[in-house]
C-alpha positions as CSV (number, residue, x, y, z in Angstrom):
1,M,4.5,-140.1,73.6
2,T,2.2,-137.5,75.3
3,E,1.1,-134.5,72.9
4,S,1.6,-131.1,74.4
5,T,-1.0,-128.6,74.3
6,T,-0.6,-124.6,74.5
7,P,-3.0,-122.9,76.8
8,E,-5.4,-120.8,74.9
9,S,-4.6,-117.9,76.8
10,T,-1.0,-117.5,75.8
11,T,-2.4,-117.4,72.1
12,P,-1.6,-114.0,70.9
13,K,-4.2,-112.0,68.6
14,V,-3.1,-110.0,65.3
15,S,-5.5,-107.0,64.2
16,R,-5.0,-104.4,61.6
17,D,-5.3,-100.6,62.8
18,R,-7.4,-98.8,60.5
19,R,-6.5,-95.0,61.8
20,I,-4.3,-92.9,59.5
21,S,-0.6,-92.0,61.0
22,K,-0.3,-88.3,61.6
23,V,3.0,-88.9,59.8
24,W,1.3,-88.4,56.7
25,I,-0.2,-85.0,57.4
26,I,2.9,-83.1,56.5
27,P,3.2,-84.7,53.0
28,I,-0.2,-84.3,52.3
29,L,0.1,-80.7,53.0
30,G,3.1,-80.5,51.1
31,I,1.1,-81.7,48.0
32,F,-2.0,-79.2,48.5
33,L,0.9,-76.1,48.9
34,G,2.8,-77.3,45.7
35,I,-0.7,-77.5,43.5
36,W,-1.7,-74.0,44.9
37,L,1.9,-72.6,44.2
38,V,1.9,-73.8,40.8
39,K,-1.7,-72.5,39.8
40,R,-0.7,-69.2,41.4
41,S,2.3,-68.8,39.5
42,M,0.3,-70.0,36.2
43,S,-2.2,-67.1,37.2
44,E,0.4,-64.5,37.7
45,R,2.2,-65.7,34.5
46,G,-0.8,-65.2,32.5
47,E,-1.4,-66.2,28.9
48,T,0.3,-65.8,25.7
49,V,-1.4,-63.7,23.1
50,S,0.4,-63.0,19.5
51,V,-0.5,-59.8,17.9
52,T,1.0,-59.1,14.2
53,F,1.7,-55.2,13.2
54,E,3.8,-53.9,10.3
55,N,6.6,-52.5,12.4
56,A,7.8,-52.5,16.1
57,E,8.1,-48.6,16.4
58,G,8.6,-47.8,20.0
59,L,8.2,-51.5,21.3
60,A,10.5,-53.0,23.4
61,A,10.3,-56.8,24.7
62,G,10.3,-56.7,28.3
63,K,9.2,-53.3,28.9
64,T,6.1,-52.1,26.8
65,E,3.2,-52.4,28.6
66,I,-0.6,-53.9,27.5
67,R,-3.1,-51.5,29.0
68,C,-6.7,-51.5,28.8
69,R,-8.5,-48.2,29.7
70,S,-4.9,-46.9,30.9
71,V,-4.6,-49.9,33.2
72,K,-1.8,-52.2,33.0
73,I,-2.7,-56.1,32.4
74,G,0.4,-57.5,30.8
75,A,3.7,-56.7,29.0
76,V,5.6,-57.5,25.8
77,E,7.5,-60.5,26.1
78,S,9.2,-60.9,22.6
79,I,9.3,-59.5,19.1
80,T,10.1,-61.1,16.1
81,L,10.4,-60.6,12.7
82,D,8.9,-62.7,9.9
83,P,11.4,-62.9,7.2
84,H,8.7,-63.8,4.3
85,D,6.2,-60.9,4.4
86,L,8.4,-58.7,6.9
87,T,5.4,-58.3,9.3
88,V,6.4,-58.3,13.3
89,K,5.0,-60.6,15.5
90,V,4.8,-59.5,19.1
91,D,4.3,-61.9,21.7
92,M,2.4,-60.6,24.9
93,R,1.7,-62.1,28.1
94,I,-1.9,-61.2,29.5
95,Q,-2.4,-61.3,33.3
96,G,-4.6,-64.4,34.3
97,E,-7.1,-62.1,36.0
98,H,-7.4,-60.2,32.8
99,I,-7.3,-63.0,30.2
100,E,-11.4,-63.0,29.8
101,L,-10.9,-59.3,28.2
102,V,-9.3,-61.1,25.1
103,R,-11.9,-62.1,22.8
104,D,-12.1,-62.7,19.2
105,T,-13.7,-58.9,18.6
106,S,-11.1,-57.7,20.5
107,K,-8.4,-55.0,18.7
108,F,-4.9,-54.0,19.5
109,W,-3.4,-50.7,18.4
110,V,-0.1,-48.9,19.4
111,V,-0.2,-45.8,21.3
112,R,2.5,-43.4,19.9
113,P,2.2,-39.5,19.3
114,R,0.1,-39.0,16.0
115,V,-0.8,-35.9,14.0
116,T,-3.6,-36.2,11.6
117,G,-6.2,-33.9,10.0
118,S,-8.6,-34.4,12.9
119,G,-5.9,-33.4,15.7
120,I,-3.1,-34.8,17.9
121,S,-3.2,-37.9,20.1
122,G,-0.7,-39.9,22.2
123,L,1.3,-36.7,23.6
124,G,1.4,-38.9,27.1
125,T,3.8,-41.1,25.5
126,L,6.5,-38.9,24.9
127,L,7.7,-39.1,28.4
128,S,6.2,-43.1,29.3
129,G,7.0,-44.3,26.0
130,A,4.7,-46.3,23.6
131,Y,2.3,-48.9,24.9
132,I,-0.3,-51.2,23.4
133,E,-4.1,-50.8,24.3
134,L,-6.7,-53.3,24.2
135,D,-10.3,-52.9,23.1
136,P,-12.0,-56.0,24.4
137,G,-14.9,-55.5,22.1
138,Q,-18.0,-57.1,22.4
139,P,-18.6,-60.6,24.4
140,G,-17.6,-63.7,22.4
141,E,-15.1,-66.7,22.1
142,E,-11.6,-66.7,23.4
143,S,-9.0,-66.0,20.8
144,F,-5.2,-65.7,21.2
145,S,-4.0,-64.3,17.8
146,F,-4.9,-61.1,16.1
147,I,-3.9,-58.5,13.5
148,G,-3.0,-55.3,14.9
149,E,-4.8,-51.8,13.8
150,E,-2.3,-49.4,12.2
151,Q,-4.6,-46.6,13.1
152,P,-6.6,-46.6,16.4
153,P,-10.2,-46.5,16.4
154,L,-11.7,-42.9,17.6
155,T,-14.2,-44.4,19.8
156,P,-13.7,-47.7,21.9
157,S,-16.7,-50.3,20.3
158,T,-17.8,-50.7,24.0
159,V,-19.1,-47.2,23.8
160,P,-23.1,-47.1,23.2
161,G,-24.2,-45.4,20.2
162,L,-25.0,-46.0,16.1
163,R,-22.8,-47.2,13.7
164,L,-23.4,-46.8,9.9
165,S,-21.5,-47.3,6.9
166,L,-21.7,-44.7,3.9
167,I,-20.8,-45.3,0.5
168,S,-19.1,-42.6,-1.9
169,E,-18.2,-42.5,-5.6
170,Q,-16.5,-38.9,-4.7
171,P,-15.4,-39.0,-1.2
172,G,-13.5,-35.6,-1.5
173,S,-11.4,-34.3,1.2
174,I,-13.6,-36.5,4.0
175,G,-11.2,-38.6,6.1
176,L,-10.7,-40.0,9.7
177,G,-12.1,-37.6,12.2
178,S,-14.5,-35.9,9.8
179,G,-17.4,-34.4,11.7
180,I,-20.9,-35.7,11.0
181,Y,-23.4,-32.8,11.4
182,F,-27.1,-32.1,11.7
183,M,-28.4,-28.6,11.5
184,G,-25.2,-26.9,11.9
185,T,-24.4,-29.3,15.3
186,Q,-21.7,-31.9,15.4
187,V,-23.4,-35.3,16.5
188,G,-20.5,-37.7,15.2
189,K,-17.7,-38.4,13.5
190,V,-15.8,-40.7,10.8
191,E,-14.0,-43.5,12.1
192,S,-13.0,-45.3,9.1
193,R,-12.1,-45.0,5.3
194,L,-12.2,-47.8,2.9
195,F,-11.3,-47.9,-0.7
196,D,-13.1,-50.7,-2.8
197,P,-11.0,-51.2,-6.2
198,V,-13.9,-53.7,-7.4
199,N,-16.8,-51.4,-7.1
200,R,-14.5,-48.2,-7.2
201,T,-16.1,-47.0,-4.1
202,T,-15.1,-45.4,-0.8
203,E,-16.7,-47.0,2.4
204,F,-16.9,-44.4,5.5
205,G,-17.5,-46.1,9.0
206,I,-19.1,-43.4,11.0
207,F,-20.2,-43.4,15.0
208,M,-22.8,-40.9,16.7
209,E,-23.5,-41.4,20.1
210,E,-26.4,-42.9,21.4
211,R,-28.5,-39.7,22.4
212,F,-28.4,-38.3,18.6
213,A,-29.1,-42.1,17.1
214,E,-32.6,-41.3,16.8
215,L,-31.6,-38.0,14.7
216,V,-31.5,-40.6,11.8
217,N,-34.8,-42.1,10.3
218,S,-35.9,-44.0,7.3
219,E,-35.7,-40.8,5.1
220,S,-32.6,-39.5,6.1
221,R,-30.0,-38.7,3.7
222,F,-26.1,-37.9,3.8
223,W,-24.1,-35.5,1.7
224,R,-21.0,-34.1,1.7
225,D,-20.0,-30.4,3.0
226,N,-18.0,-28.8,0.0
227,G,-16.5,-26.2,2.3
228,I,-17.1,-22.3,1.5
229,D,-20.4,-22.4,-0.6
230,L,-22.1,-19.5,-2.5
231,K,-25.9,-19.6,-3.2
232,V,-27.6,-17.7,-5.8
233,D,-31.3,-18.2,-6.0
234,T,-34.5,-16.4,-5.9
235,S,-33.7,-14.9,-2.3
236,G,-30.4,-13.5,-3.3
237,F,-26.9,-14.6,-2.3
238,Q,-26.1,-16.4,0.6
239,L,-22.4,-17.2,1.7
240,I,-22.0,-20.2,3.9
241,L,-18.3,-20.5,5.8
242,P,-18.1,-23.8,8.0
243,S,-15.8,-23.8,10.9
244,L,-11.8,-23.8,10.3
245,D,-11.6,-27.7,11.3
246,S,-14.5,-28.4,9.0
247,L,-12.8,-26.6,6.2
248,I,-9.6,-28.8,6.9
249,S,-10.6,-32.2,7.5
250,G,-14.2,-31.9,5.8
251,R,-17.8,-32.5,7.0
252,I,-20.9,-34.6,6.5
253,N,-24.3,-33.2,6.8
254,F,-27.5,-35.1,7.1
255,G,-31.0,-34.6,7.3
256,V,-34.4,-34.9,5.7
257,P,-34.4,-32.7,2.6
258,P,-37.7,-30.7,2.1
259,G,-40.6,-32.1,-0.1
260,L,-39.5,-35.5,2.1
261,P,-42.2,-37.1,4.9
262,E,-40.0,-36.7,8.3
263,G,-39.9,-40.4,8.2
264,G,-40.1,-43.3,10.8
265,E,-37.9,-45.1,13.1
266,L,-34.7,-46.5,11.4
267,P,-35.1,-50.5,10.7
268,S,-32.4,-52.4,12.4
269,V,-31.2,-54.3,9.2
270,V,-30.4,-50.9,7.7
271,N,-27.0,-50.1,8.7
272,S,-25.8,-48.3,5.1
273,F,-26.3,-45.3,3.3
274,T,-25.4,-43.2,0.3
275,L,-23.3,-40.4,0.7
276,F,-24.1,-37.7,-2.0
277,D,-21.7,-35.4,-3.4
278,T,-24.4,-32.3,-3.0
279,F,-27.5,-31.3,-0.9
280,N,-29.3,-31.2,-4.4
281,D,-28.1,-34.5,-5.3
282,A,-29.6,-35.6,-1.9
283,E,-32.9,-33.8,-2.4
284,A,-33.2,-35.1,-5.8
285,D,-32.6,-39.0,-4.5
286,G,-35.9,-38.7,-2.2
287,F,-38.1,-37.0,-5.4
288,K,-41.4,-39.2,-5.9
289,S,-43.3,-38.2,-8.8
290,A,-47.1,-37.3,-8.9
291,G,-47.0,-36.9,-12.5
292,D,-45.0,-36.2,-15.4
293,L,-45.9,-33.3,-18.1
294,L,-44.6,-32.0,-21.4
295,L,-44.0,-28.0,-22.0
296,L,-43.3,-27.3,-25.5
297,V,-41.5,-23.7,-26.0
298,E,-40.3,-21.9,-28.9
299,Q,-38.0,-19.5,-26.8
300,E,-34.6,-19.9,-25.7
301,V,-34.2,-22.2,-22.8
302,R,-30.4,-20.7,-21.9
303,G,-30.2,-20.9,-17.9
304,L,-33.2,-23.4,-17.4
305,N,-31.0,-26.7,-16.4
306,P,-32.5,-30.0,-15.3
307,G,-33.4,-29.8,-11.4
308,A,-34.8,-26.0,-11.7
309,P,-37.8,-25.5,-9.8
310,V,-41.5,-25.8,-10.9
311,E,-43.6,-23.0,-8.7
312,F,-46.9,-22.2,-8.8
313,R,-47.7,-18.6,-7.4
314,G,-44.2,-18.9,-5.4
315,L,-44.7,-22.5,-4.0
316,R,-42.6,-25.0,-4.9
317,I,-44.2,-28.2,-6.6
318,G,-42.1,-29.8,-8.8
319,R,-38.8,-29.8,-10.9
320,V,-37.8,-30.0,-14.2
321,S,-36.4,-33.4,-15.1
322,D,-35.2,-33.3,-18.8
323,I,-34.8,-30.8,-21.8
324,S,-34.0,-32.8,-24.8
325,Y,-35.6,-33.2,-28.1
326,Q,-35.6,-37.1,-27.3
327,L,-38.4,-36.7,-25.2
328,V,-40.8,-36.6,-28.2
329,S,-40.7,-39.0,-31.0
330,H,-41.8,-37.1,-33.5
331,A,-39.7,-33.7,-32.4
332,T,-38.8,-30.7,-34.5
333,V,-36.5,-28.0,-33.8
334,E,-39.2,-25.2,-33.9
335,K,-40.3,-26.2,-30.1
336,T,-37.9,-27.4,-27.2
337,P,-39.4,-30.2,-25.2
338,I,-39.1,-29.7,-21.5
339,L,-40.3,-32.6,-19.1
340,I,-41.8,-31.4,-16.0
341,Q,-42.4,-33.7,-12.6
342,L,-44.8,-32.9,-9.8
343,N,-43.5,-33.7,-6.3
344,E,-46.3,-35.8,-4.9
345,H,-44.7,-35.1,-1.3
346,L,-44.8,-31.1,-1.8
347,L,-48.3,-31.5,-3.2
348,Q,-49.5,-33.1,0.2
349,Q,-47.9,-30.5,1.7
350,H,-49.4,-27.2,-0.1
351,F,-52.9,-28.4,-1.5
352,P,-55.8,-30.0,0.5
353,L,-56.7,-33.8,-0.4
354,K,-60.1,-32.8,-2.5
355,L,-57.5,-30.9,-4.9
356,R,-55.1,-33.4,-5.4
357,D,-57.8,-36.3,-5.8
358,E,-59.2,-34.9,-9.1
359,G,-56.0,-36.3,-11.0
360,L,-55.4,-36.0,-14.6
361,D,-59.1,-34.9,-15.3
362,G,-58.5,-32.0,-12.9
363,I,-55.2,-31.0,-14.5
364,K,-57.3,-30.8,-17.9
365,M,-60.2,-28.6,-16.2
366,A,-57.5,-26.3,-14.7
367,F,-55.9,-25.9,-18.5
368,K,-59.4,-25.1,-19.4
369,Q,-59.6,-22.3,-16.8
370,G,-56.5,-20.7,-18.0
371,L,-53.7,-22.3,-16.3
372,R,-50.5,-22.0,-18.0
373,A,-46.7,-22.0,-17.9
374,S,-44.2,-19.7,-18.5
375,I,-40.3,-19.7,-18.3
376,K,-39.5,-16.7,-16.0
377,T,-35.8,-15.2,-14.6
378,S,-35.3,-16.1,-11.1
379,N,-32.1,-14.5,-11.0
380,M,-30.9,-11.2,-13.3
381,L,-27.2,-11.8,-12.3
382,T,-26.9,-15.7,-12.8
383,G,-29.5,-15.8,-15.8
384,Q,-31.2,-18.6,-13.8
385,L,-34.8,-19.5,-15.0
386,Y,-37.4,-21.5,-13.5
387,I,-40.9,-22.9,-14.3
388,D,-43.8,-20.8,-13.5
389,L,-48.0,-22.0,-13.2
390,D,-50.4,-19.5,-13.0
391,Y,-53.9,-18.5,-14.1
392,Y,-54.6,-16.4,-17.1
393,P,-58.4,-16.4,-17.5
394,D,-58.4,-13.7,-20.2
395,I,-56.3,-16.4,-22.7
396,P,-58.9,-18.2,-24.8
397,P,-58.6,-21.9,-24.0
398,T,-56.5,-24.2,-25.9
399,E,-57.0,-27.5,-27.4
400,I,-55.8,-30.3,-24.9
401,V,-52.8,-32.2,-26.5
402,Q,-51.1,-35.6,-25.6
403,I,-48.1,-36.9,-27.0
404,D,-46.4,-40.5,-26.1
405,E,-49.1,-40.8,-23.2
406,C,-47.7,-37.3,-21.8
407,L,-49.7,-34.2,-21.3
408,I,-48.7,-31.2,-23.1
409,I,-48.8,-27.7,-20.8
410,P,-50.1,-24.6,-22.6
411,N,-47.4,-21.8,-22.1
412,I,-47.5,-18.4,-22.4
413,E,-44.5,-16.0,-22.9
414,T,-44.6,-13.4,-20.1
415,G,-42.2,-11.4,-18.1
416,F,-38.5,-10.3,-19.3
417,S,-38.6,-12.8,-22.1
418,R,-41.8,-11.0,-23.4
419,L,-39.6,-7.7,-23.3
420,E,-36.6,-9.4,-25.3
421,D,-38.9,-9.9,-28.3
422,N,-40.4,-6.7,-28.5
423,V,-37.0,-5.1,-28.2
424,A,-35.3,-7.3,-30.8
425,E,-38.8,-6.8,-33.2
426,L,-38.2,-2.9,-32.6
427,L,-34.5,-3.2,-33.3
428,K,-35.3,-5.3,-36.5
429,K,-38.0,-2.6,-37.8
430,L,-35.1,0.2,-37.1
431,N,-32.8,-2.0,-39.2
432,E,-35.2,-1.9,-41.7
433,L,-35.7,1.8,-42.3
434,E,-34.2,4.0,-44.9
435,V,-32.1,6.1,-42.2
436,E,-29.9,8.5,-44.7
437,P,-32.9,9.8,-46.6
438,L,-34.7,10.4,-43.4
439,L,-31.9,12.2,-41.8
440,A,-31.6,14.4,-45.0
441,E,-35.1,15.3,-44.9
442,F,-34.7,16.2,-41.3
443,T,-31.5,18.1,-41.9
444,T,-33.5,20.5,-44.4
445,S,-36.4,20.9,-42.0
446,A,-34.0,21.7,-39.0
447,K,-32.5,24.5,-41.2
448,E,-35.7,25.8,-42.1
449,A,-36.8,25.6,-38.5
450,T,-33.7,27.2,-37.1
451,T,-34.5,30.2,-39.9
452,T,-37.7,30.5,-38.1
453,M,-36.6,30.5,-34.6
454,R,-33.9,33.3,-35.5
455,N,-36.8,35.6,-36.8
456,I,-39.0,34.9,-34.1
457,Q,-36.1,35.9,-32.0
458,D,-35.2,39.0,-34.3
459,S,-38.7,39.9,-33.7
460,L,-38.8,39.5,-30.1
461,G,-35.5,41.2,-29.9
462,G,-37.2,44.3,-28.3
463,T,-38.6,42.4,-25.6
464,D,-36.6,44.3,-23.1
465,A,-37.6,47.7,-24.4
466,V,-41.4,46.8,-23.8
467,L,-40.3,45.6,-20.5
468,A,-38.7,48.8,-19.7
469,E,-41.7,50.9,-20.7
470,T,-44.1,48.7,-19.1
471,K,-42.4,49.0,-15.4
472,L,-41.9,52.9,-16.3
473,T,-45.9,52.9,-16.6
474,I,-46.3,50.9,-13.3
475,E,-44.1,53.4,-11.5
476,Q,-46.1,56.2,-12.9
477,A,-49.4,54.7,-11.8
478,K,-47.5,54.0,-8.2
479,E,-46.8,57.6,-8.0
480,M,-50.4,58.6,-9.1
481,M,-52.0,56.5,-6.4
482,T,-49.8,58.1,-4.0
483,A,-50.9,61.5,-5.1
484,L,-54.6,60.3,-5.1
485,N,-53.9,59.6,-1.6
486,G,-52.8,62.6,-0.6
487,I,-55.7,64.4,-2.2
488,M,-58.1,62.0,-0.2
489,N,-56.7,62.9,2.8
490,S,-56.2,66.4,2.5
491,A,-58.7,68.9,4.4
492,D,-59.9,70.6,1.1
493,T,-61.0,67.1,-0.2
494,K,-62.8,66.5,2.8
495,A,-64.9,69.7,2.2
496,L,-65.8,68.8,-1.2
497,P,-69.3,67.6,-1.7
498,G,-70.0,63.9,-1.2
499,D,-70.5,63.3,-4.8
500,I,-67.1,64.4,-5.8
501,R,-65.4,62.3,-2.9
502,D,-67.2,59.3,-3.9
503,S,-65.8,59.9,-7.4
504,I,-62.4,60.3,-6.2
505,A,-63.1,57.1,-4.2
506,Q,-64.1,54.9,-6.9
507,L,-61.0,56.0,-8.9
508,T,-58.9,55.3,-5.9
509,K,-60.3,51.7,-6.1
510,S,-59.7,51.5,-9.7
511,M,-56.2,52.3,-9.5
512,K,-55.6,50.0,-6.4
513,P,-55.1,46.7,-8.6
514,F,-51.9,48.6,-10.1
515,A,-50.3,49.3,-6.7
516,S,-47.2,47.1,-5.7
517,D,-49.6,44.7,-3.5
518,G,-52.3,44.7,-6.3
519,A,-53.3,42.0,-8.6
520,V,-52.7,43.7,-12.0
521,Y,-49.1,44.7,-10.6
522,G,-48.5,40.8,-9.6
523,D,-49.8,39.7,-13.3
524,L,-47.5,41.9,-14.9
525,L,-44.6,40.8,-13.2
526,R,-45.3,37.4,-13.6
527,T,-45.7,37.8,-17.3
528,M,-42.5,39.4,-17.5
529,D,-40.8,36.6,-16.2
530,E,-42.6,33.9,-18.3
531,L,-41.4,36.2,-21.3
532,R,-37.9,36.2,-20.1
533,K,-38.0,32.1,-19.9
534,V,-39.8,31.9,-23.4
535,T,-37.0,33.9,-24.8
536,R,-34.2,31.9,-23.2
537,S,-35.9,28.5,-24.2
538,I,-36.1,29.8,-28.0
539,D,-32.5,30.9,-27.7
540,R,-31.2,27.1,-26.4
541,M,-33.7,25.2,-29.0
542,T,-32.1,27.4,-31.9
543,T,-28.8,26.8,-30.7
544,E,-29.3,22.9,-30.0
545,I,-30.9,22.7,-33.8
546,A,-28.0,24.5,-35.2
547,D,-25.7,21.8,-33.4
548,K,-27.5,18.6,-34.2
549,P,-30.4,19.0,-36.2
550,N,-31.0,15.1,-35.7
551,S,-32.1,16.3,-32.2
552,L,-35.8,16.8,-33.1
553,L,-35.9,12.9,-34.0
554,F,-33.7,11.3,-31.6
555,G,-33.5,13.6,-28.5
556,K,-30.7,15.0,-26.6
557,D,-27.7,12.8,-25.8
558,P,-28.0,12.8,-21.8
559,N,-23.8,11.6,-21.8
560,S,-23.1,14.3,-24.1
561,K,-21.3,17.2,-22.3
562,K,-22.4,20.7,-23.4
563,I,-19.7,22.9,-24.7
564,P,-19.9,26.2,-23.6
565,R,-20.6,29.1,-26.2
566,A,-19.9,32.9,-26.2
567,R,-23.2,35.0,-26.1
568,R,-24.2,36.2,-29.6
């Protein structure tokens, strides 16, 4: 049997095709398109963020918008009430392109019409409705659950500036929106107020714009402005009236009180200050004592309070720190101890270095040279007192005494207090006098003086007749002068010998003083006037003595009204 063979040329060759079929292009494009659509849908849908509020006033699911800087970035999806704590959970959808604005430092609050002491806000929502505002905060990690703010922050956290905390025990009327003032100009405002029930203090969060941040330094002090302020000091009265908004919402002042150095740059670690009740408290906080001195006085110290100024010839150099008998271990009630503190900053401001370097020895030398302390009145109306230091070289030196490591300042009583002591001593002597016997003797003497004066008046009763006769004599002399002038000017007189004419001329010259323009005539008239005044004075004096005999001792009462009397 013969095997059959197949020709090699007729055997088929089988091979795999490596090209992709064009048919698969459509499914592949469909897959990519589906992925893109899903991604776009998710991007447009955004992320869900939950915010918890105390109530949902003005909010509506599907209508209320989420805004950032008044730009819509999302909307509210649902609003649910927690049955346990009765809080409202608001689920909102933030657009994907804006989801990066939601951070762990972000804040959410509802913008609606509000009327507060700092002003009116949210009026634009009366027509458009309430919406939720987002403050992105500082860059940080992502977060999708927040607790909403019930009060909107006055300044967004992204605005550059200085943020500080003020701690106060007596907050007064300071609230949200109260102004922060520097030298009468508003440079910031209060953004938050939180009460700490444990420490029983109130913490205020304040904000100042970046351009005003350098005004706060290491020596700055903050104090409350108490509204209308009336200051009474040595310079007089000063009435301070704040603006109307400051009077309603309160205000906080800050600065460097007098007597303190200007201060340096505020350390970055310092972000909290004490809020003092008054400017005096803020000033006392920065007081740096350069030495304590003790003053022992015997006079009354009413009107001299702790904090009263200590001055040297009008320059303030310290303050009264304390007034108490506890200052001296062996105290007696005879002298009141007053503790005086010298201010180091004021001494540096007023005195050169060579005078300050003398220290305690220099103060003792000043005491030997006559430096004394005295209590003086700074205001007569309020009775405020202050301590004045000055040199009295005429006063003999005293022994320098030191009690309980405190140097005693020699004092001297001057001014109004000294006058009060003199008046009190005079009144004491007057009270010790036996007035009644003295008045009886003066009454007897006054009666005798009245009788004597009446006799004098009776003896002068003819004064008018004397004056009349004197006047008649002058008239006769005047007529004689006229006649003599006629004789001298007549032709017959001119014909007389020279010696007779000379005699007549001398006679005329002798009679000239008695003429109306002569010296004797004037003297006589003045004498008559003086005589009339003496007569009236004697008459008034006798009348006064008769009415009030003790007027010779005590004088006439200036407040008494004189009763008209009939002429005697």
